[in-house]
N, C-alpha and C positions, 0 to 999 in steps of 0.2 A: 348404194343401198338397194340396187335393182334386184339382185338375187335374194336378199333377205326378204324384201316385200313380196316377191313372187312365192317364196317358200311359205310364208304365212298364209297366202291365199290357197296354196296346195294343201297345207295342213288343215286349214279350216274346211276345205271341200272334202278331204278324206274323212274327217271326223263326221261330217254331215252324211257322207255315203254310208258310213258304218251305222249311223242312227236310222237311216231309211232302208237299210237292207240291200244296198246296191252291190256290196261285196261280201265275201265270206270272211267275216271278222270275228275272231274269238278273243274277247277282251280278258277272259280268265280273271286272275287275281288283280289285274290292273284297274278294274272298275273303281271309280271314285267320283266325288262330286265334280261336275263340270266347272270350269273357270272362264272368266273373260281373258282373251288373249293378252290384253293390256296388263293383266295381273302377272303375267309371266315375263314381263319386259326385262327385268334384271337377269333372269335365267337365260332367256333367249339371246340377249345381247350383252353377255357378261363382259366382253372386251370393251364395249363403249360405255358400259355402266360403271366401271371401276376406274376411278381417277388415278389409281396407282399405275395403271397400265399406259405405257407410251408406245405409240405405233409408228411404223416407218416402212420404207421400201428400199430394196437393194436392186440395182441394175445388174443383170446377168445376161449371158448369151441366150438364155431361155426366157428373156423378158423380165419384168419386174416381179420381185418376190416380196410379198407382204409379211412383215414380222411384227412382234411386239415384245416388250421387256418390262419388267417391274422389279424393284428391290435392288439391294446391293449385297455383295458378298461373293463367295465362290459361284461361278456360272453353272447353271443347270439348263441344258437345252432339251426341250420336250418336243417329241416328234409324233404328230397325230397319226391316226390310222387312215387307210385308203377310204375314199368317199366320205370324208369328214373335213374338219378344218381346225385351226388352232383355237377356235372357240371351245374345243373339247377340254382345254386346260384352264379356262378362265376361273373355274371354281376353286382351284387350289392356290390362287395367288395370295389371298389374305393369310393363309397359313405359312406359306413358304417365303414370301418376299421379305419378311423381316430378317432372314438369315442368308438368303441366296439371291443372286441375280437370275431371275427366272426369265427364260427366253423361249419363245415358240414362233413358228412360222407356218404359213400355208404352202403346202406343196404346189409346184406349178400345176395349173388346172384345178385348183381347189381354193375355196375361200375367196380372198381378194387378190390372189396372185394371178398373173397373166397365164393364158393357155400356152402350152408348149407347141412347137411346130410339128413335132412327131411324138409318138408314144414313148414315155420314159420308163426305165427300169430302176433297179436299186442304185446303180451308179449315178444316174441322172439326178435322183432325189438326194443322194449323198452330196453331190456337187452343190446343190442348193443350200443344204445345211452348212457346208463349209463356207460358202459365200456370206451367209448371214453372220457366222462367227467372225470371219475376216472383217466384215463391215463394222462390227462392234468392237473390234480390237481384242477379241477373246482368243488367247492362244491355246487354252486347255479348258475343258468343261466336263462336268458330269453329263451323261447322256441318258435320257429316258425315251424309250420308244414303246408305243402301244399298238398291239396287233401288227398290221403291216409296217407301222413305224418302228417296231422292234427289229424288223429285218434291216431297216436303214441304220438303226443303232448298231447292230452287229457288223454291218459293212463298214461303218465308220471306225469301229474299234479294231477291225481286222486290217484295213488298208491305211488308216491314219492313226495308229496307236499313240503317237506323240501328241495328238489333240484331245485325247480321251482320258478322263480320270476314272470314276466309278460308272457302272452301267446298270440301268434298271430296265428289265425286259418284262413288259406287262402284256398279258394276253397272248403269249407265244406258247406253242405246243412243243412236244418232244420231236426229235429228229425223224423225218420221213424221207424215204427215197423219192426221187423226182417223179416216178410213176405215181406214187401215192399222192404227191403234191398236185399233179395234174388231175387226178381223180377228185381230190378235194375241190379244186378250182371248178371242175365241171359240175360238181354237185351243188355249188353255190347258186347256179341258175342265173348268172349275171345278165345274160342276154335277155331273158324274160323280164328281169327287173328294170332294164333300161328302155322298156317300151311303155308309153303312156297312151291308153286307148281313149276314144272319144267318150265312152260311158263313165270313165273315171274308176273302173274297177281296179286297175293297177295301183292307183293311189290309195284306194280303200284297203287293198290287200297289203300294201306296204305299211299302212297304219296298224293293221292287225299284227304284222310281224314284229313291229317295234314294241307294241304292248306286251307281246310274249317275250321279247328280248329283255324287257325291263319290268318284270312282274310286280315289283314292289314300289313302282314309281307313280307320281301324280301325272295328270294329263300335261301339265306344263313341262315337266321333266322329259316326258316322251316327245313332246313337240320339239324340243331342242335337238335331240338326236335325229328325229325324223327330218327336220328342216335341213340339217347339215347334209344328210344323205340325198334328199330330193334335189337340192340345188346343185350338188356336184354331178348328179346324173344329167344335168343340162349341159355339161361340159363335153369337149370332143372325145376324151379318152377315159376309160375306166381303169384306174391305176391298179386295181386288184390284179389284172392280168400281168402287168409289168413286174410288180414286186414279187408275185408268187413264183415267177421263174427263177428267182434268186436261190441258189443252193447255199443254205446256211451252214453246211457241215464244215467246210474249211474255216469259216469265220468263227464258229464255236470252238474249234480246235485251237485257234490262235488266241482265244480268250481264256484258256485253261487256268491262268493265274490271276486274271482280272477280278477285282472286287465286283460282284454282281448280285443284284437282288432280282429274284423271280417273283412276279406278282400274278396271281390268278384270281379272278372273280369267281365266287362260289357257283353261280348259275350261268357261267359263260359256256354256251353250248359249242362254241367253236374251238375250245382249247381242250387238248387231250394229252395225257402222258407227260405233263410238264415236269413232274418230279424226276423223270429220267435224266433231265439235263444236269442234275446235280452230280451225276457220274462223270460228266465231261468238264463242267465248270467247277474245278476243285476249290475255288475260293468264293463260292456262291452260297446264298441262303434263300429261303423261300417263304412267302406269306400268302395266305388265302384270305381274300376280302369277303366278309360275310354278308349275305342277303343282298348281293348285287349281281348283275348279269353282264351282258356284252358291253354295255356302256357305263362302266363303273365310275368314270370321271364325271359323267352327267348325273348319275343316280345318287352317289354319296361321295362328293369330292373331298369332304373332310376326312373320311376314312382313308382314301388314297393318299391324301396329302400327309397325314400323320405317319403312314407307313414309309413314305418317301423321306420325310424329315428324320425319322428315327434311324433309317439306314445311312443317310448321308452325314448324320451327326456322330456316328460311331468313330472312335479313333482308328 
């Protein structure tokens, strides 16, 4: 629980900085009544609050990988985004576990998984996903990836099609050439985000960013996404760099006949031109999630879960 406890301290301090004017925070539409952190317990610690969820570890060449599973039925492996953790999907368990074996894991260097010895890319994180499936005896699964996790899902479907049934790509953009991808990576300002200054302005700035990413969310909901991000930034490698080097173009071409659901949050500022993927993925459909932003699985997990369930339940 070391990282979780530290994250709550960071989040509390960031909120305090915002209130005292230490950092340039624009709360915008996200302003609402303050809450006690203890009131957000089940939201912040969804994995440990839901008794349906069973946790475990897999030994791999990259150290131990933390995973969890819930429910029975066809397997659904959910792959979180960079600088997050499998906590991202805790909110969908109650809707999906009645009909599916819901599985998620923390990438190496994220959540409760060990830190890797070197920076990993898409292939390294794909290896971790396969080891989790192997450990659970799952030969074939539906795969969902969110943001950077969508790139891992594409890689799985491309290089291991025998292990993949339907695919859900959440928060992924249209195809860019690698120069455009590099420009996008540079514009994220990751180096600046990975610095914590003594005055705490970086924490206050981060809190402000997350309230803008989640304009319709409560402080407790913002705290969850903020916590996931801040704790991962204490780890040795920022996985954004590794996964953004992945060239999705051959993967998407290989998936031209795969059953695919494209999901986009209405206010996700990092997603562009997603609808163009329908020209490549001939067997795909698309849904736009209303009134949510970058962290739709934290903001309105029920809406995301319903879209997932509807797609996977189709004949």
